[in-house]
C-alpha positions, -999 to 999 in steps of 0.1 A, spaced: -596 -544 -215 -595 -541 -176 -598 -572 -154 -624 -565 -127 -610 -590 -103 -575 -578 -102 -562 -558 -73 -559 -520 -77 -550 -489 -57 -576 -461 -51 -556 -432 -36 -542 -446 -5 -569 -475 -4 -557 -509 -16 -586 -529 -32 -586 -567 -37 -607 -560 -69 -623 -533 -89 -659 -540 -79 -672 -515 -53 -705 -504 -41 -716 -469 -33 -733 -463 1 -770 -468 -2 -780 -439 23 -806 -421 1 -823 -452 -12 -830 -462 24 -845 -428 33 -883 -419 29 -887 -395 0 -849 -397 -8 -841 -373 20 -815 -381 47 -824 -385 83 -811 -397 115 -807 -431 103 -783 -419 76 -763 -400 100 -758 -431 122 -748 -452 92 
């Protein structure tokens, strides 16, 4: 069983734990279509 709170390596990125969150760009877009706000984000 993997401990979610242990440090890990993801490619060349060191993570403090295994809990990550994907960018929420499409969920903030009207109709799920990316717009200028998504480009700025």
